[in-house]
Residue frames relative to the residue before (quaternion, step in Angstrom):
aa qw qx qy qz dx dy dz
M 1.0000 0.0000 0.0000 0.0000 0.00 0.00 0.00
R 0.4385 -0.7285 0.4657 0.2453 3.58 -0.63 0.86
Y 0.4402 -0.6908 0.5206 0.2407 3.60 -1.05 0.87
V 0.1331 -0.7834 0.5978 0.1061 3.58 -0.83 0.93
T 0.4079 -0.7382 0.5014 0.1931 3.50 -0.78 1.22
S 0.6348 -0.5220 0.3985 0.4071 3.63 -1.19 0.42
V 0.6214 0.5029 -0.3590 0.4818 3.67 1.07 -0.72
E 0.6738 0.4630 -0.3586 0.4507 3.65 0.78 -0.63
R 0.5879 0.5554 -0.3698 0.4573 3.56 1.05 -0.61
I 0.6789 0.4999 -0.2895 0.4531 3.47 0.80 -0.95
G 0.6380 0.5760 -0.2810 0.4268 3.55 1.11 -0.83
Y 0.6563 0.5160 -0.2443 0.4934 3.36 1.25 -1.13
A 0.6471 0.5183 -0.3059 0.4680 3.59 0.97 -0.91
R 0.6582 0.5098 -0.2962 0.4681 3.64 0.95 -0.88
G 0.6504 0.4974 -0.3107 0.4828 3.58 1.03 -0.85
H 0.6438 0.5335 -0.3455 0.4261 3.54 0.95 -0.82
Q 0.6438 0.5170 -0.2989 0.4783 3.52 1.03 -0.99
E 0.6689 0.4932 -0.3089 0.4624 3.61 0.81 -0.83
G 0.6533 0.5185 -0.3103 0.4561 3.56 1.07 -0.71
L 0.6487 0.4993 -0.3157 0.4798 3.50 1.11 -0.74
A 0.6474 0.5044 -0.3296 0.4668 3.62 1.05 -0.72
E 0.6192 0.5013 -0.3258 0.5091 3.62 0.99 -0.72
G 0.6636 0.4707 -0.3582 0.4581 3.67 0.76 -0.73
W 0.5928 0.5834 -0.3306 0.4461 3.64 0.98 -0.73
R 0.6839 0.5150 -0.2495 0.4526 3.49 1.00 -1.07
V 0.6521 0.5209 -0.3101 0.4552 3.45 1.06 -0.88
E 0.6996 0.4647 -0.2780 0.4662 3.54 0.92 -0.88
A 0.6276 0.5106 -0.3333 0.4841 3.57 1.08 -0.62
V 0.6261 0.5244 -0.3411 0.4654 3.64 0.81 -0.71
A 0.6736 0.4753 -0.3188 0.4677 3.52 0.90 -1.00
L 0.6536 0.5236 -0.3361 0.4310 3.60 0.85 -0.75
V 0.6930 0.4893 -0.2742 0.4529 3.56 0.93 -0.93
R 0.5984 0.5388 -0.3173 0.5009 3.58 1.25 -0.68
K 0.6254 0.4912 -0.3302 0.5085 3.62 0.94 -0.76
L 0.6739 0.4629 -0.3353 0.4682 3.62 0.69 -0.82
L 0.6469 0.5261 -0.3296 0.4429 3.71 0.85 -0.81
Q 0.6491 0.5336 -0.2925 0.4564 3.47 0.99 -0.92
R 0.6876 0.4971 -0.2764 0.4514 3.49 0.99 -0.80
R 0.6790 0.4845 -0.2568 0.4881 3.55 1.34 -0.66
V 0.8387 0.2257 -0.0381 0.4942 3.48 0.85 -1.00
G 0.5065 -0.6312 0.3814 0.4468 3.59 1.26 -0.38
M 0.7997 -0.3085 0.2069 0.4717 3.54 -1.34 -0.02
L 0.2985 -0.7512 0.5533 0.2010 3.54 -0.91 0.79
P 0.4644 -0.6805 0.4824 0.2974 3.45 -0.96 0.95
P 0.6688 -0.5445 0.3123 0.3983 3.66 -0.96 0.63
V 0.5621 0.5997 -0.3302 0.4641 3.62 1.09 -0.74
L 0.7107 0.4278 -0.2362 0.5060 3.57 0.70 -1.04
D 0.6492 0.5212 -0.3142 0.4563 3.63 0.95 -0.74
Q 0.5974 0.5138 -0.3528 0.5046 3.54 1.10 -0.64
R 0.6055 0.5774 -0.3471 0.4236 3.65 0.95 -0.94
L 0.6202 0.5465 -0.3508 0.4400 3.59 0.91 -0.93
E 0.6950 0.5048 -0.2985 0.4159 3.52 0.76 -1.10
A 0.7210 0.4721 -0.2664 0.4317 3.63 1.08 -0.59
L 0.4763 0.6818 -0.4490 0.3267 3.58 1.35 -0.15
S 0.4959 -0.5838 0.5590 0.3175 3.59 -1.34 0.63
V 0.6942 -0.4738 0.3864 0.3799 3.50 -1.41 0.28
D 0.6211 0.5369 -0.3180 0.4742 3.65 1.09 -0.73
E 0.6969 0.4975 -0.2514 0.4513 3.38 0.95 -1.25
F 0.6489 0.5319 -0.3216 0.4389 3.55 1.08 -0.82
E 0.6125 0.5341 -0.3298 0.4805 3.63 1.07 -0.87
A 0.6558 0.4753 -0.3286 0.4859 3.66 0.81 -0.91
L 0.6581 0.4825 -0.3548 0.4563 3.68 0.73 -0.69
S 0.6824 0.4982 -0.3457 0.4082 3.56 0.80 -0.78
E 0.6482 0.4621 -0.3322 0.5059 3.60 1.23 -0.15
A 0.6834 0.5097 -0.3062 0.4235 3.54 1.01 -0.83
L 0.6149 0.5947 -0.3671 0.3652 3.49 1.09 -0.53
L 0.5068 0.6306 -0.4230 0.4081 3.52 1.29 -0.18
D 0.7327 0.4247 -0.2589 0.4644 3.53 1.04 -0.46
F 0.5132 0.6619 -0.4126 0.3581 3.60 1.29 -0.08
S 0.1027 -0.7931 0.5962 0.0707 3.53 -1.17 0.62
A 0.7805 0.1054 -0.0836 0.6105 3.52 1.28 -0.28
L 0.7483 -0.4431 0.3232 0.3732 3.48 -1.51 0.53
G 0.5904 0.6172 -0.3224 0.4082 3.50 1.20 -0.88
D 0.6261 0.5716 -0.2921 0.4426 3.54 1.03 -0.93
L 0.6426 0.4885 -0.2940 0.5118 3.58 1.06 -0.82
E 0.6615 0.5109 -0.2837 0.4701 3.57 0.93 -0.88
Q 0.6643 0.5058 -0.2828 0.4721 3.41 0.96 -0.78
W 0.6469 0.5037 -0.2960 0.4901 3.63 1.06 -0.85
L 0.6463 0.5018 -0.3260 0.4735 3.64 0.93 -0.79
A 0.6634 0.5344 -0.2946 0.4331 3.61 1.01 -0.74
Q 0.5208 0.6341 -0.4228 0.3847 3.56 1.12 -0.34
P 0.4916 -0.6415 0.4905 0.3259 3.60 -1.13 0.75
């Protein structure tokens, strides 16, 4: 059995945490994308790419704001905000 150093253990743990965080993000983006499509219709590729680029804080704000959207223009307007 190979000896695992403490540095390797820390690296494995950090990699595991980052993997979990990325997995959560992928699932969350997929869910918000599905909700947006149900509210406003199919998203153009440009807007879909914008979703992928949002920060965690922006993404959380969008997940609440989309409840008030009724058209694709609402999403476009929200994304245009500074």
